[in-house]
N, CA, C and O atoms as a DFTB+ gen file, in Angstrom:
472 C
 N C O
     1  1      10.606     -21.422       3.754
     2  2       9.908     -20.929       4.713
     3  2      10.797     -19.489       5.262
     4  3      10.063     -18.555       5.584
     5  1      12.073     -19.286       5.370
     6  2      13.208     -18.443       5.500
     7  2      12.723     -17.369       3.934
     8  3      12.705     -16.139       3.896
     9  1      12.464     -18.093       3.080
    10  2      12.159     -17.520       1.803
    11  2      10.767     -16.438       1.886
    12  3      10.668     -15.518       1.075
    13  1       9.756     -16.665       2.929
    14  2       8.611     -16.265       3.176
    15  2       8.868     -15.146       3.621
    16  3       8.833     -14.054       3.054
    17  1       9.214     -15.495       4.972
    18  2      10.292     -14.215       6.034
    19  2      10.649     -13.064       5.008
    20  3      10.072     -11.977       4.983
    21  1      11.484     -13.375       4.324
    22  2      12.702     -12.613       3.953
    23  2      11.472     -11.652       2.732
    24  3      11.525     -10.458       2.438
    25  1      10.660     -12.499       2.340
    26  2       9.600     -11.850       1.180
    27  2       8.583     -10.554       1.653
    28  3       8.357      -9.448       1.161
    29  1       7.946     -11.485       3.221
    30  2       7.225     -10.797       3.947
    31  2       7.868      -9.288       4.292
    32  3       7.214      -8.254       4.426
    33  1       9.542      -9.455       4.416
    34  2      10.072      -8.193       5.126
    35  2      10.230      -7.451       4.157
    36  3      10.302      -6.314       4.624
    37  1      10.345      -7.410       2.891
    38  2      10.493      -6.749       1.996
    39  2       9.245      -5.877       1.657
    40  3       9.266      -4.685       1.348
    41  1       8.233      -6.628       1.763
    42  2       7.035      -6.490       1.299
    43  2       6.737      -5.343       1.812
    44  3       6.516      -4.368       1.094
    45  1       6.672      -5.280       3.571
    46  2       6.551      -4.615       4.640
    47  2       7.482      -3.049       4.144
    48  3       6.904      -1.976       3.967
    49  1       9.086      -3.261       3.977
    50  2       9.230      -1.934       3.667
    51  2       8.962      -1.284       2.772
    52  3       8.947      -0.063       2.926
    53  1       8.606      -1.945       1.322
    54  2       8.145      -1.454       0.407
    55  2       6.801      -0.912       0.487
    56  3       6.378       0.113      -0.047
    57  1       6.262      -1.642       1.139
    58  2       4.385      -0.816       1.603
    59  2       4.903       0.557       2.257
    60  3       4.428       1.641       1.918
    61  1       5.968       0.416       3.273
    62  2       6.125       1.848       4.162
    63  2       6.736       2.952       3.100
    64  3       6.372       4.127       3.115
    65  1       7.572       2.501       2.308
    66  2       8.371       3.464       1.524
    67  2       7.499       3.939       0.246
    68  3       7.638       5.043      -0.281
    69  1       6.601       2.971      -0.171
    70  2       5.867       3.830      -1.287
    71  2       4.580       4.267      -0.739
    72  3       3.722       4.507      -1.588
    73  1       4.174       4.462       0.778
    74  2       3.315       5.250       0.999
    75  2       3.883       6.929       1.631
    76  3       3.299       7.738       2.353
    77  1       4.842       6.958       1.180
    78  2       5.599       8.397       1.634
    79  2       4.872       9.361       0.050
    80  3       4.515       9.014      -1.076
    81  1       4.965      11.006       1.003
    82  2       4.622      11.757      -0.008
    83  2       5.240      13.000       0.031
    84  3       5.863      13.091       1.088
    85  1       5.373      14.267      -0.837
    86  2       5.653      15.444      -0.640
    87  2       4.989      16.288      -1.070
    88  3       4.383      16.239      -2.140
    89  1       5.012      17.455      -0.068
    90  2       4.506      18.639      -0.596
    91  2       4.794      19.604      -1.789
    92  3       5.783      20.324      -1.925
    93  1       3.695      19.465      -2.645
    94  2       3.844      20.187      -3.802
    95  2       4.497      21.615      -3.950
    96  3       4.126      22.507      -3.188
    97  1       5.322      21.826      -4.772
    98  2       5.874      23.250      -4.761
    99  2       5.601      24.200      -6.151
   100  3       6.131      23.927      -7.228
   101  1       4.745      25.287      -5.962
   102  2       4.564      26.074      -7.179
   103  2       5.601      27.284      -7.673
   104  3       5.567      28.301      -6.979
   105  1       6.135      27.277      -8.331
   106  2       7.062      28.458      -8.851
   107  2       6.540      29.329      -9.712
   108  3       5.929      28.824     -10.655
   109  1       6.604      30.534      -9.661
   110  2       5.806      31.762     -10.578
   111  2       6.670      32.640     -10.905
   112  3       7.601      32.740     -10.107
   113  1       6.696      33.332     -11.818
   114  2       7.171      34.917     -11.979
   115  2       6.547      36.198     -11.717
   116  3       5.457      36.471     -12.220
   117  1       7.171      37.004     -10.958
   118  2       6.307      38.147     -10.849
   119  2       5.730      38.653     -12.163
   120  3       6.067      38.465     -13.332
   121  1       4.923      39.234     -11.694
   122  2       3.864      40.109     -13.280
   123  2       4.297      41.305     -13.019
   124  3       4.255      41.797     -14.146
   125  1       4.641      42.030     -12.408
   126  2       5.425      43.287     -11.919
   127  2       6.900      43.156     -12.849
   128  3       7.487      42.363     -13.585
   129  1       7.052      44.663     -12.194
   130  2       8.780      44.690     -13.210
   131  2       9.593      44.010     -12.707
   132  3      10.623      43.938     -13.377
   133  1       9.595      43.388     -11.681
   134  2      10.678      42.797     -11.033
   135  2      11.069      41.821     -11.525
   136  3      10.215      41.028     -11.920
   137  1      12.277      41.538     -11.672
   138  2      12.372      39.991     -12.813
   139  2      12.650      39.048     -11.784
   140  3      13.057      37.960     -12.190
   141  1      12.501      39.229     -10.229
   142  2      12.892      38.110      -9.451
   143  2      11.667      37.126      -9.158
   144  3      10.578      37.485      -8.710
   145  1      12.049      35.776      -9.501
   146  2      11.060      35.030      -9.376
   147  2      10.370      34.428      -7.785
   148  3      11.104      33.883      -6.960
   149  1       9.100      34.602      -7.581
   150  2       8.537      33.935      -6.517
   151  2       8.180      32.521      -6.117
   152  3       7.228      31.986      -6.685
   153  1       8.845      31.881      -5.207
   154  2       8.362      30.478      -4.887
   155  2       7.454      30.464      -3.711
   156  3       7.629      31.142      -2.698
   157  1       6.438      29.615      -3.927
   158  2       4.879      29.824      -2.979
   159  2       5.368      27.969      -2.567
   160  3       5.514      27.006      -3.319
   161  1       5.480      28.076      -1.346
   162  2       5.191      26.215      -1.301
   163  2       3.625      26.492      -0.562
   164  3       3.359      27.251       0.370
   165  1       2.691      25.560      -1.361
   166  2       1.163      25.180      -1.099
   167  2       1.306      24.105      -0.239
   168  3       2.239      23.311      -0.118
   169  1      -0.045      24.219       0.501
   170  2      -0.290      23.412       1.328
   171  2      -1.337      22.210       0.825
   172  3      -2.487      22.480       0.477
   173  1      -0.829      20.919       0.827
   174  2      -1.028      19.472       0.216
   175  2      -2.650      19.668       0.419
   176  3      -3.160      20.331       1.323
   177  1      -3.360      18.945      -0.624
   178  2      -4.731      18.676      -0.469
   179  2      -4.485      16.862       0.557
   180  3      -3.966      15.793       0.238
   181  1      -5.061      17.280       1.606
   182  2      -5.526      16.154       2.431
   183  2      -5.786      14.923       1.510
   184  3      -6.567      15.016       0.563
   185  1      -5.106      13.742       1.806
   186  2      -4.953      12.267       0.796
   187  2      -5.907      11.453       1.715
   188  3      -5.652      10.875       2.772
   189  1      -7.149      11.570       0.984
   190  2      -8.026      10.428       1.715
   191  2      -7.361       8.834       2.142
   192  3      -7.671       8.237       3.174
   193  1      -6.394       8.321       1.104
   194  2      -5.908       7.074       1.124
   195  2      -4.691       7.149       2.250
   196  3      -4.238       6.086       2.674
   197  1      -4.174       8.391       2.723
   198  2      -3.240       8.581       3.866
   199  2      -3.929       8.443       5.113
   200  3      -3.402       7.825       6.038
   201  1      -5.090       8.979       5.222
   202  2      -6.203       8.965       6.466
   203  2      -6.205       7.739       6.720
   204  3      -5.823       7.361       7.827
   205  1      -6.639       6.828       5.745
   206  2      -6.797       5.714       6.067
   207  2      -6.112       4.784       6.232
   208  3      -6.504       3.792       6.848
   209  1      -4.361       4.946       5.471
   210  2      -3.283       4.303       5.828
   211  2      -3.253       4.291       7.930
   212  3      -3.043       3.450       8.804
   213  1      -3.609       5.802       7.865
   214  2      -3.104       5.983       9.352
   215  2      -3.999       5.004      10.382
   216  3      -3.699       4.420      11.424
   217  1      -5.241       5.100       9.600
   218  2      -6.367       4.288      10.532
   219  2      -6.374       2.685      10.528
   220  3      -7.202       1.971      11.093
   221  1      -5.276       2.277       9.773
   222  2      -5.688       0.985       9.181
   223  2      -4.508       0.182      10.137
   224  3      -3.318       0.478      10.243
   225  1      -5.093      -0.693      10.651
   226  2      -4.325      -1.676      11.819
   227  2      -3.080      -2.445      11.108
   228  3      -3.103      -2.967       9.994
   229  1      -2.003      -2.390      12.006
   230  2      -0.856      -3.005      11.391
   231  2      -0.568      -4.523      11.951
   232  3      -1.378      -5.009      12.740
   233  1       0.185      -5.009      11.684
   234  2       0.414      -6.318      11.858
   235  2       2.021      -6.720      11.976
   236  3       2.466      -6.288      10.912
   237  1       2.734      -7.103      12.439
   238  2       4.288      -7.382      12.817
   239  2       4.341      -8.741      12.005
   240  3       3.523      -9.660      12.057
   241  1       5.451      -8.658      11.272
   242  2       5.775      -9.544      10.727
   243  2       6.140     -11.119      11.124
   244  3       6.478     -11.968      10.300
   245  1       5.992     -11.350      12.665
   246  2       6.011     -12.174      13.363
   247  2       4.800     -12.989      13.376
   248  3       4.664     -14.170      13.054
   249  1       3.713     -11.917      13.925
   250  2       2.396     -11.900      13.604
   251  2       1.816     -13.015      12.671
   252  3       1.226     -14.086      12.811
   253  1       2.304     -12.187      11.591
   254  2       1.417     -12.555      10.020
   255  2       2.070     -13.919       9.834
   256  3       1.270     -14.725       9.360
   257  1       3.274     -14.417      10.063
   258  2       3.949     -15.743       9.773
   259  2       2.975     -16.572      10.656
   260  3       2.401     -17.579      10.240
   261  1       2.828     -16.027      12.005
   262  2       2.376     -17.332      12.778
   263  2       0.736     -17.676      12.447
   264  3       0.327     -18.790      12.776
   265  1      -0.206     -16.711      11.792
   266  2      -0.746     -16.695      11.756
   267  2      -1.538     -17.593      10.182
   268  3      -2.557     -18.253       9.978
   269  1      -0.329     -17.104       9.342
   270  2      -0.283     -17.692       8.199
   271  2       0.207     -19.380       8.186
   272  3      -0.314     -20.174       7.403
   273  1       1.054     -19.701       8.961
   274  2       1.556     -20.648       9.477
   275  2       0.293     -21.914      10.128
   276  3       0.202     -23.130       9.963
   277  1      -0.519     -20.937      10.884
   278  2      -1.420     -21.783      11.649
   279  2      -2.822     -21.638      10.609
   280  3      -3.958     -21.728      11.074
   281  1      -2.610     -21.453       9.455
   282  2      -3.957     -21.317       8.650
   283  2      -4.978     -20.626       9.358
   284  3      -6.049     -21.168       9.630
   285  1      -4.745     -19.651       9.616
   286  2      -5.853     -18.494      10.886
   287  2      -5.566     -17.104       9.589
   288  3      -6.460     -16.263       9.494
   289  1      -4.674     -17.008       8.937
   290  2      -5.049     -15.733       7.954
   291  2      -5.290     -16.025       6.293
   292  3      -5.360     -17.201       5.939
   293  1      -5.380     -15.241       5.559
   294  2      -4.967     -15.186       4.008
   295  2      -4.647     -13.908       3.678
   296  3      -5.002     -12.812       4.114
   297  1      -3.813     -14.308       2.716
   298  2      -2.936     -12.778       2.135
   299  2      -3.784     -12.605       1.052
   300  3      -4.275     -13.551       0.436
   301  1      -4.027     -11.138       0.728
   302  2      -5.099     -10.303      -0.394
   303  2      -3.709      -9.618      -1.221
   304  3      -3.098      -8.636      -0.801
   305  1      -3.530     -10.019      -1.892
   306  2      -2.738      -8.906      -3.504
   307  2      -3.503      -7.890      -3.813
   308  3      -4.401      -8.124      -4.621
   309  1      -3.396      -6.758      -3.372
   310  2      -4.008      -5.714      -4.328
   311  2      -3.707      -5.296      -5.722
   312  3      -4.407      -4.515      -6.366
   313  1      -2.345      -6.008      -6.254
   314  2      -2.158      -4.977      -7.329
   315  2      -2.708      -5.760      -8.381
   316  3      -3.484      -6.711      -8.289
   317  1      -2.115      -5.145      -9.580
   318  2      -2.874      -5.571     -10.779
   319  2      -2.656      -7.165     -10.968
   320  3      -1.790      -7.750     -10.317
   321  1      -3.457      -7.808     -11.860
   322  2      -3.499      -8.983     -11.997
   323  2      -2.035      -9.121     -12.844
   324  3      -1.341      -9.990     -12.316
   325  1      -1.493      -8.602     -13.817
   326  2      -0.187      -8.811     -14.162
   327  2       0.991      -8.796     -13.551
   328  3       1.912      -9.536     -13.897
   329  1       1.073      -7.910     -12.542
   330  2       1.858      -7.884     -11.081
   331  2       1.545      -9.289     -10.677
   332  3       2.270     -10.263     -10.881
   333  1       0.357      -9.283     -10.066
   334  2       0.326     -10.857      -9.312
   335  2       0.786     -11.971     -10.200
   336  3       1.443     -12.897      -9.726
   337  1       0.487     -11.923     -11.403
   338  2       0.925     -13.059     -12.147
   339  2       2.587     -13.281     -12.141
   340  3       3.173     -14.364     -12.132
   341  1       3.154     -11.984     -12.147
   342  2       4.554     -12.048     -12.168
   343  2       5.128     -12.597     -11.149
   344  3       6.022     -13.398     -11.422
   345  1       4.791     -12.340      -9.587
   346  2       4.928     -12.631      -9.091
   347  2       4.376     -12.831      -7.529
   348  3       3.884     -11.702      -7.524
   349  1       4.123     -13.222      -6.497
   350  2       3.105     -12.909      -5.184
   351  2       3.340     -13.976      -4.015
   352  3       3.943     -15.029      -4.227
   353  1       2.872     -13.662      -2.890
   354  2       2.872     -14.372      -1.682
   355  2       2.245     -15.981      -2.452
   356  3       1.340     -15.957      -3.287
   357  1       2.840     -17.148      -2.039
   358  2       1.954     -18.360      -1.915
   359  2       0.812     -18.441      -1.566
   360  3       0.610     -18.298      -0.360
   361  1      -0.006     -18.619      -2.192
   362  2      -1.643     -19.170      -1.580
   363  2      -2.151     -17.601      -1.550
   364  3      -3.286     -17.544      -1.076
   365  1      -1.702     -16.494      -1.871
   366  2      -2.405     -15.165      -1.784
   367  2      -3.677     -15.182      -2.976
   368  3      -3.654     -15.920      -3.961
   369  1      -4.588     -14.372      -2.713
   370  2      -5.146     -14.217      -3.468
   371  2      -5.662     -12.756      -4.381
   372  3      -6.028     -11.703      -3.860
   373  1      -5.591     -12.975      -5.520
   374  2      -5.421     -11.410      -5.876
   375  2      -7.067     -10.690      -6.141
   376  3      -8.046     -11.256      -6.628
   377  1      -6.976      -9.533      -5.728
   378  2      -7.863      -8.649      -5.793
   379  2      -7.622      -7.220      -5.910
   380  3      -7.567      -6.666      -4.812
   381  1      -7.479      -6.546      -6.800
   382  2      -6.664      -5.303      -7.439
   383  2      -7.708      -4.463      -6.589
   384  3      -8.838      -4.824      -6.261
   385  1      -7.080      -3.272      -6.307
   386  2      -7.666      -2.481      -5.576
   387  2      -8.826      -1.454      -6.190
   388  3      -9.746      -0.909      -5.580
   389  1      -8.562      -1.392      -7.249
   390  2      -9.896      -1.091      -7.826
   391  2     -11.184      -2.058      -8.366
   392  3     -12.218      -1.665      -8.906
   393  1     -10.772      -3.495      -8.034
   394  2     -11.942      -4.348      -8.382
   395  2     -13.105      -3.725      -7.857
   396  3     -13.166      -2.775      -7.077
   397  1     -14.314      -4.588      -8.550
   398  2     -15.700      -4.152      -8.247
   399  2     -15.851      -5.074      -6.874
   400  3     -15.012      -5.951      -6.667
   401  1     -16.675      -4.907      -6.167
   402  2     -17.428      -5.328      -5.048
   403  2     -17.568      -6.937      -5.153
   404  3     -17.280      -7.665      -4.202
   405  1     -18.023      -7.412      -6.362
   406  2     -18.265      -9.012      -6.657
   407  2     -16.791      -9.821      -6.509
   408  3     -16.760     -11.022      -6.778
   409  1     -15.991      -9.358      -6.222
   410  2     -14.741      -9.990      -6.087
   411  2     -14.081     -10.067      -4.683
   412  3     -12.950     -10.513      -4.493
   413  1     -14.832      -9.630      -3.808
   414  2     -14.703      -9.647      -2.470
   415  2     -15.292     -11.331      -1.626
   416  3     -14.894     -11.932      -0.629
   417  1     -16.306     -11.583      -2.559
   418  2     -16.632     -12.910      -2.375
   419  2     -15.704     -14.239      -2.307
   420  3     -16.019     -15.318      -1.806
   421  1     -14.321     -13.845      -3.021
   422  2     -12.980     -14.917      -2.874
   423  2     -12.456     -14.840      -1.812
   424  3     -11.650     -15.687      -1.427
   425  1     -12.860     -13.637      -0.999
   426  2     -11.917     -14.098       0.574
   427  2     -12.773     -14.994       1.484
   428  3     -13.999     -14.894       1.546
   429  1     -12.189     -15.700       2.044
   430  2     -12.646     -16.761       2.873
   431  2     -12.973     -16.210       3.930
   432  3     -12.404     -15.172       4.268
   433  1     -14.165     -16.889       4.855
   434  2     -14.918     -16.214       5.998
   435  2     -13.905     -16.764       7.277
   436  3     -13.145     -17.731       7.309
   437  1     -14.175     -15.890       8.149
   438  2     -13.509     -16.501       9.524
   439  2     -11.974     -16.523       9.528
   440  3     -11.270     -17.193      10.283
   441  1     -11.619     -15.788       8.684
   442  2      -9.907     -15.860       8.819
   443  2      -9.461     -13.843       8.871
   444  3     -10.141     -12.893       8.483
   445  1      -8.025     -13.874       9.539
   446  2      -7.539     -12.577       9.674
   447  2      -6.906     -12.329       7.899
   448  3      -5.969     -12.973       7.428
   449  1      -7.493     -11.528       7.343
   450  2      -7.098     -10.814       6.182
   451  2      -5.966      -9.628       6.429
   452  3      -5.919      -8.606       7.112
   453  1      -5.076     -10.313       5.505
   454  2      -3.729      -9.466       5.624
   455  2      -3.250      -9.203       4.150
   456  3      -2.658     -10.039       3.468
   457  1      -3.614      -7.816       3.711
   458  2      -3.745      -7.124       2.517
   459  2      -2.090      -6.836       2.297
   460  3      -1.381      -6.583       3.271
   461  1      -1.637      -6.887       1.162
   462  2      -0.278      -5.921       0.539
   463  2      -0.025      -5.397      -0.555
   464  3      -0.824      -5.884      -1.355
   465  1       0.543      -4.776      -0.993
   466  2       0.220      -3.938      -2.659
   467  2       1.697      -4.064      -3.193
   468  3       1.766      -3.828      -4.399
   469  1       2.509      -4.276      -2.786
   470  2       4.055      -4.085      -3.377
   471  2       4.626      -5.006      -3.073
   472  3       5.810      -5.129      -3.384
């Protein structure tokens, strides 16, 4: 049980750290007579995944553990099959992020769905 809490805490931190992005920077030389370089910071293209992440409801580790212990929740591991095979939360169901919709039938009805990706 203590290991599950530690694993869930680490997974939460990994998700938060893995979802960060930096603005791209373009560097180009001046085509004129000047030998100085010009540096232009470009505005990043909006990432639809970032917007979805902002709108996705969050759950605390304590609430996730309570729901899991009460058998009210199911964990969905959205990583590849090989990553899932290497390690995963006990009882989790593997449905990779780009899986066909037919895979969704694996998700039990009437339970809270907790998805993790790292």
